[in-house]
C-alpha positions as CSV (number, residue, x, y, z in Angstrom):
1,X,202.9,175.8,114.3
2,X,205.3,178.2,115.8
3,X,207.1,177.5,119.0
4,X,206.5,178.4,122.4
5,X,208.9,179.8,124.5
6,X,208.2,180.8,128.4
7,X,210.1,183.3,131.1
8,X,210.6,181.6,134.3
9,X,211.4,183.2,137.4
10,X,213.7,181.3,140.0
11,X,214.9,181.7,143.3
12,X,218.3,181.8,142.8
13,X,220.6,185.6,143.7
14,X,220.4,186.7,140.2
15,X,218.3,189.4,138.5
16,X,217.4,187.9,135.2
17,X,214.6,185.8,134.3
18,X,215.4,182.4,132.7
19,X,214.0,181.5,129.1
20,X,212.5,177.6,128.7
21,X,211.2,176.2,125.8
22,X,208.0,174.5,125.7
23,X,207.4,170.9,124.4
24,X,204.8,170.4,122.1
25,X,202.7,167.7,124.6
26,X,202.8,170.3,127.7
27,X,201.8,173.6,125.2
28,X,197.5,173.4,127.0
29,X,198.9,173.9,130.3
30,X,201.4,176.9,130.0
31,X,200.0,180.2,131.7
32,X,201.7,182.9,133.9
33,X,201.3,182.2,137.3
34,X,201.8,177.8,137.3
35,X,204.7,176.6,138.4
36,X,207.1,174.5,136.2
37,X,210.0,171.9,137.0
38,X,213.2,173.4,135.2
39,X,216.9,172.3,134.8
40,X,219.6,174.6,135.8
41,X,222.9,173.0,135.1
42,X,222.7,169.9,137.2
43,X,219.8,171.0,139.5
44,X,216.0,170.3,138.8
45,X,214.4,172.7,140.1
46,X,210.7,174.7,140.8
47,X,210.0,178.3,138.8
48,X,207.2,180.2,138.3
49,X,205.6,181.0,134.1
50,X,205.9,185.1,134.1
51,X,205.8,185.5,130.6
52,X,205.2,183.6,127.3
53,X,207.2,184.9,123.9
54,X,206.9,183.3,120.3
55,X,210.7,185.1,120.0
56,X,213.7,183.2,121.8
57,X,216.5,185.1,123.5
58,X,219.3,182.8,123.3
59,X,221.0,180.2,120.9
60,X,220.6,177.0,122.9
61,X,217.6,176.4,125.0
62,X,216.3,174.0,127.5
63,X,212.5,172.3,127.7
64,X,211.0,172.5,130.9
65,X,210.7,169.4,132.5
66,X,207.2,169.6,133.5
67,X,204.0,171.9,134.6
68,X,203.4,171.3,138.1
69,X,199.8,172.9,138.6
70,X,196.8,172.8,137.2
71,X,195.5,176.2,137.4
72,X,198.2,179.6,138.5
73,X,199.1,179.3,142.2
74,X,199.6,183.5,142.1
75,X,196.9,185.9,139.9
76,X,197.8,188.6,138.0
77,X,197.8,191.4,141.1
78,X,200.4,188.7,142.9
79,X,202.5,188.4,140.3
80,X,202.3,192.5,139.7
81,X,203.1,193.1,143.1
82,X,206.3,190.2,144.1
83,X,207.6,192.2,140.4
84,X,207.5,195.6,142.1
85,X,209.3,193.8,145.3
86,X,212.0,192.7,143.0
87,X,212.6,195.8,141.4
88,X,212.4,197.9,145.2
89,X,214.2,195.1,147.4
90,X,216.9,194.3,144.5
91,X,216.1,190.6,144.5
92,X,215.0,188.1,142.1
93,X,211.6,188.0,141.2
94,X,211.8,184.3,141.7
95,X,212.9,185.7,145.6
96,X,210.0,187.5,145.5
97,X,207.6,184.7,144.4
98,X,208.7,182.2,147.0
99,X,208.0,184.9,150.4
100,X,204.5,185.3,148.5
101,X,203.9,181.1,148.9
102,X,203.9,178.6,151.4
103,X,207.2,177.3,151.9
104,X,206.5,173.5,150.8
105,X,205.2,175.5,147.4
106,X,209.1,175.9,146.6
107,X,209.5,171.6,146.7
108,X,206.6,171.4,144.5
109,X,203.9,170.8,146.6
110,X,200.4,171.8,146.2
111,X,198.4,169.9,148.7
112,X,199.1,168.5,152.6
113,X,197.0,167.3,155.3
114,X,198.1,168.4,159.2
115,X,197.0,166.6,161.7
116,X,197.0,169.1,164.6
117,X,194.0,170.8,166.4
118,X,192.0,173.3,164.4
119,X,191.4,176.5,165.2
120,X,188.5,176.6,166.9
121,X,189.5,173.5,169.7
122,X,189.9,174.8,172.9
123,X,189.4,178.5,171.7
124,X,187.9,180.2,174.3
125,X,184.7,182.2,173.1
126,X,185.0,186.5,174.4
127,X,182.2,188.8,173.8
128,X,181.1,187.5,170.7
129,X,178.7,190.6,170.3
130,X,179.8,193.9,168.7
131,X,180.9,196.7,171.4
132,X,178.7,200.3,170.8
133,X,181.5,202.5,168.9
134,X,182.8,205.5,170.7
135,X,182.1,208.9,168.9
136,X,185.9,209.1,168.1
137,X,185.4,205.1,166.8
138,X,182.2,206.2,164.7
139,X,184.4,209.2,163.1
140,X,187.0,207.1,162.1
141,X,184.9,204.5,161.2
142,X,182.7,206.3,159.2
143,X,185.6,207.9,157.3
144,X,186.9,204.3,156.8
145,X,183.9,203.8,154.9
146,X,183.2,206.1,152.9
147,X,186.5,205.5,151.2
148,X,185.8,201.5,150.9
149,X,182.2,203.0,149.2
150,X,184.4,205.2,146.4
151,X,185.6,202.1,145.3
152,X,188.9,203.5,145.2
153,X,192.8,202.4,147.3
154,X,193.2,204.4,150.2
155,X,195.5,204.4,153.6
156,X,194.3,205.9,156.6
157,X,196.6,206.2,160.0
158,X,194.5,205.5,163.4
159,X,196.8,207.2,165.8
160,X,194.9,206.0,168.8
161,X,196.7,206.0,173.0
162,X,197.1,202.1,174.3
163,X,193.1,201.1,175.3
164,X,191.5,203.4,172.7
165,X,189.1,200.6,171.5
166,X,191.1,200.3,167.4
167,X,191.0,196.9,167.3
168,X,186.8,197.3,167.7
169,X,187.4,199.9,164.4
170,X,188.7,197.1,162.7
171,X,186.4,194.5,163.6
172,X,183.2,197.1,162.7
173,X,185.1,197.1,159.5
174,X,185.7,193.7,159.0
175,X,182.2,192.9,159.2
176,X,181.1,195.9,156.7
177,X,183.4,193.9,154.3
178,X,181.9,190.4,154.8
179,X,178.2,192.1,154.7
180,X,179.8,193.1,150.8
181,X,181.4,189.8,150.1
182,X,184.9,190.8,150.6
183,X,187.8,189.5,152.3
184,X,190.4,191.3,155.1
185,X,193.7,190.8,155.9
186,X,194.7,192.0,159.3
187,X,198.6,191.9,160.5
188,X,199.9,191.8,163.7
189,X,203.6,191.8,164.8
190,X,204.1,188.1,165.5
191,X,204.8,188.7,169.5
192,X,201.2,189.9,169.3
193,X,199.6,187.2,167.5
194,X,198.8,185.9,171.3
195,X,195.8,183.3,171.5
196,X,194.4,186.1,173.5
197,X,194.3,188.1,169.6
198,X,192.6,184.3,168.3
199,X,190.3,184.4,170.6
200,X,188.6,188.1,170.0
201,X,188.6,187.3,166.4
202,X,187.5,184.1,166.0
203,X,184.7,184.7,168.8
204,X,183.3,187.6,166.3
205,X,183.7,185.8,162.9
206,X,184.2,181.7,163.9
207,X,185.1,179.8,161.0
208,X,185.4,182.1,158.2
209,X,188.7,183.2,160.1
210,X,192.6,182.2,159.3
211,X,195.4,182.7,160.8
212,X,198.8,182.5,159.6
213,X,202.0,182.9,161.6
214,X,205.3,181.2,162.2
215,X,204.3,178.5,164.6
216,X,202.0,176.8,161.7
217,X,203.1,173.5,160.7
218,X,204.0,173.5,157.2
219,X,201.0,171.1,156.7
220,X,198.3,173.1,158.8
221,X,200.0,176.2,156.7
222,X,199.0,174.9,153.3
223,X,195.9,173.8,154.2
224,X,194.9,178.1,155.5
225,X,195.9,178.8,152.0
226,X,193.7,176.6,150.1
227,X,191.0,177.2,152.6
228,X,191.8,181.6,151.7
229,X,191.9,180.3,147.9
230,X,188.6,178.9,148.1
231,X,186.5,181.7,149.9
232,X,186.6,179.8,153.0
233,X,188.2,182.2,155.0
234,X,187.3,185.6,154.0
235,X,189.0,187.0,157.1
236,X,192.8,186.7,157.1
237,X,194.9,187.5,160.5
238,X,198.7,186.8,160.8
239,X,202.2,188.1,160.7
240,X,204.2,190.0,158.1
241,X,203.7,186.5,155.6
242,X,199.9,187.1,155.8
243,X,200.1,190.2,153.4
244,X,200.5,187.7,150.7
245,X,197.0,186.0,151.6
246,X,195.3,184.5,148.6
247,X,192.1,186.2,149.5
248,X,189.7,186.6,147.0
249,X,187.8,190.2,146.1
250,X,190.4,191.8,148.9
251,X,188.5,194.9,150.3
252,X,190.8,195.6,153.3
253,X,194.0,195.7,154.6
254,X,194.5,196.4,158.9
255,X,198.5,196.5,160.2
256,X,198.3,197.1,163.4
257,X,200.9,198.3,165.9
258,X,201.9,199.2,162.3
259,X,205.5,201.2,164.0
260,X,206.7,197.3,165.0
261,X,210.1,196.7,163.6
262,X,209.3,192.7,163.2
263,X,207.5,193.8,159.9
264,X,210.8,194.2,158.1
265,X,211.9,190.8,157.0
266,X,215.0,189.9,157.8
267,X,216.1,187.4,155.0
268,X,215.6,187.9,151.4
269,X,213.6,189.6,149.8
270,X,213.9,192.0,153.0
271,X,210.4,193.9,152.1
272,X,209.0,196.4,154.8
273,X,205.4,195.0,154.5
274,X,203.8,198.3,155.3
275,X,205.3,199.2,151.9
276,X,204.2,196.0,150.5
277,X,200.6,196.4,152.1
278,X,200.1,199.8,150.4
279,X,201.1,198.5,147.4
280,X,198.8,195.5,147.1
281,X,195.8,197.7,148.1
282,X,196.7,199.8,145.5
283,X,196.6,197.1,142.7
284,X,193.7,195.6,144.4
285,X,191.8,199.0,145.2
286,X,191.8,198.3,148.3
287,X,191.4,200.4,151.4
288,X,194.8,200.0,154.1
289,X,194.2,200.9,157.6
290,X,197.3,201.7,159.9
291,X,197.4,201.8,163.4
292,X,199.3,202.7,166.4
293,X,199.5,204.8,169.9
294,X,203.3,204.9,168.9
295,X,203.2,205.3,164.7
296,X,206.5,204.8,163.2
297,X,208.2,208.3,162.2
298,X,207.5,207.6,158.9
299,X,203.8,206.6,158.8
300,X,203.2,210.5,160.7
301,X,205.3,212.6,158.5
302,X,203.8,211.1,155.3
303,X,200.6,212.3,157.0
304,X,201.6,215.3,158.2
305,X,202.5,215.9,154.4
306,X,198.5,214.8,153.5
307,X,199.9,211.3,151.7
308,X,197.5,209.2,154.0
309,X,194.7,210.3,156.2
310,X,195.2,210.4,160.3
311,X,192.4,209.7,162.5
312,X,192.7,210.1,166.0
313,X,191.3,208.1,168.9
314,X,192.5,210.2,171.9
315,X,190.7,209.0,174.7
316,X,190.4,205.2,176.4
317,X,187.7,203.2,176.2
318,X,185.2,204.2,179.1
319,X,187.3,206.9,179.4
320,X,189.7,205.1,182.0
321,X,193.0,206.9,182.7
322,X,196.1,206.9,181.0
323,X,198.2,205.0,184.1
324,X,200.6,207.3,186.3
325,X,204.6,207.0,185.3
326,X,207.0,207.5,187.7
327,X,210.5,208.0,186.7
328,X,213.5,206.2,189.1
329,X,216.7,207.7,189.3
330,X,219.5,204.7,188.9
331,X,222.1,206.7,189.6
332,X,221.2,208.2,192.8
333,X,222.3,204.7,194.4
334,X,220.7,203.4,197.5
335,X,222.9,201.6,200.3
336,X,223.5,198.5,199.4
337,X,226.5,196.3,198.2
338,X,226.1,195.2,194.6
339,X,224.2,195.6,191.6
340,X,220.3,196.0,192.6
341,X,217.9,195.1,190.3
342,X,214.8,196.7,192.4
343,X,214.9,200.3,193.5
344,X,213.3,201.2,197.0
345,X,209.9,202.5,195.0
346,X,209.8,199.5,192.5
347,X,210.7,197.2,195.3
348,X,207.7,198.5,197.7
349,X,204.8,198.6,194.8
350,X,205.2,195.4,193.7
351,X,204.9,194.4,197.5
352,X,201.5,196.8,197.6
353,X,200.1,195.2,194.7
354,X,200.7,191.4,195.6
355,X,199.4,192.5,199.1
356,X,196.0,193.8,196.9
357,X,196.3,190.4,195.2
358,X,196.6,192.1,191.7
359,X,199.1,191.3,189.0
360,X,202.3,192.4,188.4
361,X,204.8,193.0,184.6
362,X,208.5,193.5,184.7
363,X,210.3,194.1,181.6
364,X,213.0,193.8,180.7
365,X,214.8,193.7,177.0
366,X,217.2,191.2,177.7
367,X,217.6,187.2,177.9
368,X,219.8,185.1,180.5
369,X,220.9,185.6,183.9
370,X,224.3,187.3,183.3
371,X,225.2,189.1,180.1
372,X,228.6,188.6,179.9
373,X,232.0,187.1,182.2
374,X,234.5,189.1,183.0
375,X,238.2,189.3,184.6
376,X,239.1,192.1,186.9
377,X,242.6,191.2,186.6
378,X,242.8,191.2,183.2
379,X,239.6,192.2,181.5
380,X,239.3,189.5,179.4
381,X,235.8,188.8,178.4
382,X,234.3,185.4,177.6
383,X,232.9,185.9,174.0
384,X,231.9,184.0,170.8
385,X,234.1,182.5,168.3
386,X,231.9,182.6,165.5
387,X,230.5,185.9,165.9
388,X,233.1,188.3,168.1
389,X,230.2,189.1,171.2
390,X,230.3,188.2,174.4
391,X,227.8,184.7,175.5
392,X,225.4,185.4,178.0
393,X,225.3,183.0,180.9
394,X,221.7,181.3,181.2
395,X,221.2,179.8,184.7
396,X,218.5,177.2,183.8
397,X,220.6,175.2,181.3
398,X,223.9,176.1,183.4
399,X,225.8,177.1,180.1
400,X,227.1,179.8,178.0
401,X,225.2,181.2,175.7
402,X,225.7,183.1,171.9
403,X,222.1,185.0,170.6
404,X,223.5,184.9,167.5
405,X,224.5,181.7,166.0
406,X,223.8,179.5,169.3
407,X,226.7,178.0,170.2
408,X,226.4,176.7,174.0
409,X,229.3,176.1,176.3
410,X,230.2,175.1,179.8
411,X,230.8,178.3,182.0
412,X,234.7,178.6,183.0
413,X,235.7,179.0,186.7
414,X,239.5,180.8,185.9
415,X,239.5,183.4,183.1
416,X,241.4,181.6,180.1
417,X,243.2,184.9,179.4
418,X,245.1,185.2,182.8
419,X,244.7,181.8,184.4
420,X,245.2,184.1,187.9
421,X,241.8,185.3,188.5
422,X,238.1,183.7,188.6
423,X,235.7,185.2,186.2
424,X,232.7,187.4,187.5
425,X,229.3,187.3,186.1
426,X,228.3,190.9,185.4
427,X,224.6,192.4,183.5
428,X,221.0,191.2,184.0
429,X,218.9,189.1,182.7
430,X,215.4,188.2,182.6
431,X,216.2,184.7,184.0
432,X,218.4,186.9,187.1
433,X,215.1,189.1,187.5
434,X,212.7,186.0,187.9
435,X,215.6,184.8,190.9
436,X,215.7,187.7,192.6
437,X,212.3,187.9,192.6
438,X,211.5,184.4,194.5
439,X,213.9,185.4,196.6
440,X,212.3,188.6,198.0
441,X,209.0,187.4,197.1
442,X,208.6,183.9,198.4
443,X,205.4,183.7,198.1
444,X,204.5,184.9,195.1
445,X,204.1,183.0,191.8
446,X,206.4,184.3,189.4
447,X,206.2,183.5,185.3
448,X,209.0,184.2,183.1
449,X,208.1,184.7,179.3
450,X,211.2,185.1,176.5
451,X,212.1,183.7,174.0
452,X,214.1,181.3,175.9
453,X,211.0,180.2,177.9
454,X,208.6,180.1,175.3
455,X,210.4,177.7,172.7
456,X,208.8,174.9,173.1
457,X,205.2,174.4,171.3
458,X,202.5,176.2,173.0
459,X,204.6,177.5,176.0
460,X,203.4,181.1,174.7
461,X,199.9,180.2,174.9
462,X,200.2,178.2,178.3
463,X,202.2,181.2,180.0
464,X,199.1,183.7,178.8
465,X,196.4,181.4,179.6
466,X,198.2,181.0,183.1
467,X,198.5,184.9,183.8
468,X,194.9,185.2,182.6
469,X,193.8,182.6,185.1
470,X,195.5,184.6,187.7
471,X,198.2,181.5,188.4
472,X,201.4,183.7,188.0
473,X,200.9,186.5,190.6
474,X,204.2,188.3,188.6
475,X,205.4,188.3,185.1
476,X,208.9,189.0,183.6
477,X,209.6,189.4,180.3
478,X,211.3,190.7,177.3
479,X,209.5,193.0,174.7
480,X,206.8,189.9,174.4
481,X,204.8,191.0,177.3
482,X,204.9,195.0,175.6
483,X,202.5,194.4,173.0
484,X,198.8,193.4,172.5
485,X,197.9,191.7,175.9
486,X,194.5,193.3,177.7
487,X,194.6,191.7,181.6
488,X,192.5,193.9,183.4
489,X,194.2,192.9,186.9
490,X,197.6,194.1,186.1
491,X,198.1,197.0,187.9
492,X,201.6,197.9,188.1
493,X,204.5,197.5,185.4
494,X,208.0,197.9,186.0
495,X,210.5,198.5,183.5
496,X,213.9,197.3,184.8
497,X,216.0,199.1,182.9
498,X,214.6,201.3,180.1
499,X,218.0,202.1,178.7
500,X,219.1,199.1,177.0
501,X,217.3,200.4,173.5
502,X,218.7,203.8,174.1
503,X,222.7,203.4,173.4
504,X,222.8,201.3,170.5
505,X,224.6,202.9,167.9
506,X,221.0,203.4,165.8
507,X,219.4,206.8,164.7
508,X,216.3,205.1,165.8
509,X,217.2,204.1,169.4
510,X,215.1,206.9,171.0
511,X,211.9,206.1,168.7
512,X,212.1,202.3,169.9
513,X,212.4,203.6,173.2
514,X,209.5,205.4,173.6
515,X,207.9,202.9,171.8
516,X,208.7,200.2,174.1
517,X,207.9,202.4,177.2
518,X,204.6,203.6,175.8
519,X,203.3,200.2,174.8
520,X,204.1,198.2,178.0
521,X,202.9,201.2,180.1
522,X,199.5,200.9,177.7
523,X,199.3,196.9,179.9
524,X,198.2,198.5,183.0
525,X,195.0,199.8,184.3
526,X,193.1,198.0,181.1
527,X,190.0,197.6,184.2
528,X,188.8,199.0,186.8
529,X,192.0,198.8,189.2
530,X,194.1,202.3,188.2
531,X,197.5,201.3,186.5
532,X,200.7,203.0,187.2
533,X,204.1,202.5,186.0
534,X,207.9,202.7,187.6
535,X,210.5,203.2,185.0
536,X,214.0,202.5,186.3
537,X,217.0,204.8,184.1
538,X,220.1,206.2,184.2
539,X,219.3,209.1,182.0
540,X,215.9,209.9,183.9
541,X,215.9,213.7,181.2
542,X,216.0,211.8,178.0
543,X,213.2,213.2,175.7
544,X,212.3,209.8,174.9
545,X,211.7,208.9,178.1
546,X,210.0,212.1,179.4
547,X,207.9,212.1,176.5
548,X,206.6,208.1,177.1
549,X,206.2,209.4,181.4
550,X,203.6,212.2,180.1
551,X,202.1,209.6,177.0
552,X,202.7,212.6,174.5
553,X,203.6,211.1,171.3
554,X,203.5,214.6,169.9
555,X,206.3,216.3,171.9
556,X,208.0,212.9,171.1
557,X,208.0,213.2,167.3
558,X,208.5,216.9,167.0
559,X,211.8,216.6,168.9
560,X,213.1,213.1,166.7
561,X,211.6,215.2,163.6
562,X,213.9,217.8,164.0
563,X,216.6,215.6,164.9
564,X,216.5,213.4,162.1
565,X,215.8,216.6,159.6
566,X,219.3,218.4,161.2
567,X,221.3,215.3,160.0
568,X,219.7,214.0,157.0
569,X,217.9,210.9,158.2
570,X,214.8,209.2,157.5
571,X,212.0,210.0,156.8
572,X,213.6,212.9,155.1
573,X,216.2,210.6,152.8
574,X,215.9,206.8,152.6
575,X,218.4,204.2,153.2
576,X,220.1,201.4,151.7
577,X,222.7,199.4,153.4
578,X,225.1,197.0,151.4
579,X,226.7,194.1,153.8
580,X,230.1,192.5,152.4
581,X,230.7,189.0,154.4
582,X,232.9,186.2,153.9
583,X,235.4,184.3,156.0
584,X,238.3,185.9,155.2
585,X,238.3,189.5,156.9
586,X,241.7,190.8,154.7
587,X,239.0,189.8,151.5
588,X,236.1,191.4,153.0
589,X,237.9,194.6,153.5
590,X,239.4,194.6,150.4
591,X,236.0,193.8,148.5
592,X,233.7,196.6,150.3
593,X,236.4,199.0,149.5
594,X,237.1,198.3,146.2
595,X,233.5,198.3,145.3
596,X,232.8,201.8,147.7
597,X,235.8,203.2,144.9
598,X,233.9,201.5,142.0
599,X,230.8,203.5,143.2
600,X,232.4,206.6,143.0
601,X,232.5,208.1,139.1
602,X,228.7,206.5,139.0
603,X,227.5,208.9,142.0
604,X,229.2,211.4,140.9
605,X,227.1,214.3,139.5
606,X,224.0,212.5,141.7
607,X,222.3,213.1,144.8
608,X,223.0,210.1,146.4
609,X,226.0,210.1,149.1
610,X,227.6,206.9,150.6
611,X,228.4,206.8,154.6
612,X,231.0,203.6,155.8
613,X,232.7,201.3,155.0
614,X,232.7,200.5,158.4
615,X,232.5,197.0,160.2
616,X,229.0,195.9,161.0
617,X,227.7,196.3,164.4
618,X,228.1,192.4,164.9
619,X,231.2,192.1,163.0
620,X,231.4,188.4,162.4
621,X,228.3,186.0,162.5
622,X,228.3,182.3,162.3
623,X,231.9,182.2,160.8
624,X,231.3,185.3,158.6
625,X,233.3,188.6,158.9
626,X,231.0,191.6,158.1
627,X,231.4,194.6,157.1
628,X,228.7,197.2,155.6
629,X,228.5,200.7,153.2
630,X,225.3,203.0,153.4
631,X,224.3,204.5,150.6
632,X,221.6,208.1,151.2
633,X,219.7,209.5,148.7
634,X,216.2,211.2,148.3
635,X,214.2,208.1,147.2
636,X,214.8,204.5,146.2
637,X,213.8,204.9,143.0
638,X,216.6,207.4,142.1
639,X,219.4,204.9,144.1
640,X,218.5,201.6,143.2
641,X,218.9,201.4,139.7
642,X,222.6,202.8,140.0
643,X,222.9,200.4,142.3
644,X,221.6,197.0,140.5
645,X,223.9,198.4,137.5
646,X,227.2,198.7,139.5
647,X,226.2,195.3,141.8
648,X,225.8,193.1,138.2
649,X,229.2,194.8,136.7
650,X,231.1,194.5,139.8
651,X,233.3,191.2,140.0
652,X,232.7,189.8,143.4
653,X,235.3,187.2,144.6
654,X,235.0,184.6,147.6
655,X,232.6,187.4,149.3
656,X,229.1,187.5,149.1
657,X,226.7,191.2,149.0
658,X,223.8,191.4,150.5
659,X,221.2,194.6,149.8
660,X,218.9,195.8,152.5
661,X,216.5,198.6,151.2
662,X,215.1,201.0,153.8
663,X,217.1,199.0,156.9
664,X,215.7,199.1,160.5
């Protein structure tokens, strides 16, 4: 009998597969998609069989230790998808497979039992009956259903203003999928995956719903994976990793708020969920529906070019008006001492809303109490030794925090630089806004929602339920409060500073500012109470702020796309970021300069250009110095082969390389 060999994908930072021989006793258990235990030098690792061969690739080959699974944990389509991810995002096939499976699977686990409450426990049933679709919703629903009936893959972009009923269209489509025996995946940004979202879907689809998000315990995640695989759950609602759910007979993938930056994975493999969802829909002949009030420029650009069909929902449900938006120019300083958080206009409007027993939401996309401590004599700023960023003061903990590596230090009173003067607190965070609100409106019940206040289990749910039950009058928060919430009693939205994202050195800064302002404005006026939005800014005439004021996406798109074309930035080109990091700044700089020079002859005669190298925006993170280099070209397919070969040939010493394709 001839020898049998398997190609095994391991979650190691190498682009190669590993070949192992199969002992006679294990031959009958060999099948692609099953996991195996293998030895790698002195380590025992879990790998996945991705190929079977009778030909030996190397002289000395080890046997596999054992086969873990009775049946494959990955089907052919998911194997194809992870292979494509490996090629596109320049990671190993094993790393892509690891991202597609629950975390315990990489340790060889298969069955786990959770002890927490089940999905339906404590869920409030809301509007279980289907709502009648408006004419615009019906048109969008009909066009998507026609594509579903054709049995072909397709992509649609639903451009619907906030409150236009995109979710109801999704639910009608899911019902049609269930009637056909097909499964559906609904992707939402992590911070939009609120109890309110789960309630809406559970009320409609009951126990055939599964919910996947990062707050699940590992055991619950494994349990949900098995429910989906067995076909017990046919409707999956989740954050980005839910795109890999082992859904039987997949017919529909919905990606709500498709513009959201959290759809980009920030760890290897650094995939863009929108691209992965499109590729999975292609492999499984499913339909992908992207939805947003503020579509990403990339998606809208593709719809303009006819590469996806755009559908419009231009009116709110019951023709409710969009809220009035008032811009307050903070350059015109009102009389008073020190830094003023609330303009007179915003303060008066809060008073009016509270007097009418209506609720208020205030947005500031910066947590903490003060953003930095500064000495007015010598200019010293308290910074993190590990990360080269200023430490933020958190009033509730009485400590200075680094928002990158989470270093915690007691606050200094005397300047460590000159030892002559006291340090002063500068900048505003959500804690300071909360403190000032309690001073100005002592009778009001104030709540805060940011990553500090929601760090405890279920804190997110507790705050939102209290706000829904009108136990909180004013809710202060970061972008967490801007997405996907529907509170009919909210009449006023206040944006403390519209400029926090606008001055970041990033070509997407204007787009992010427009998105956030439009999304948060959409939380007002969703019931019978008219809504109002007050935006405080130091750059009132910026086109992103003016377009958000007018609720005019097309105006913003036309101005932004013209600027992108002028400077040759996405969506007209693609970027790949290479980050070199290490403990020695001198070695990091030497290596990235050497790599940049190494690339020059390889890029000669190609349309690929280099940008940099330069220090990263956070030039030191968790003790590692960081420099980056960008490659810019017409497509990832042109850039990747050149970069892949260069990284494999280049000899790295005492540094690590990270590749990010289409960084956000």
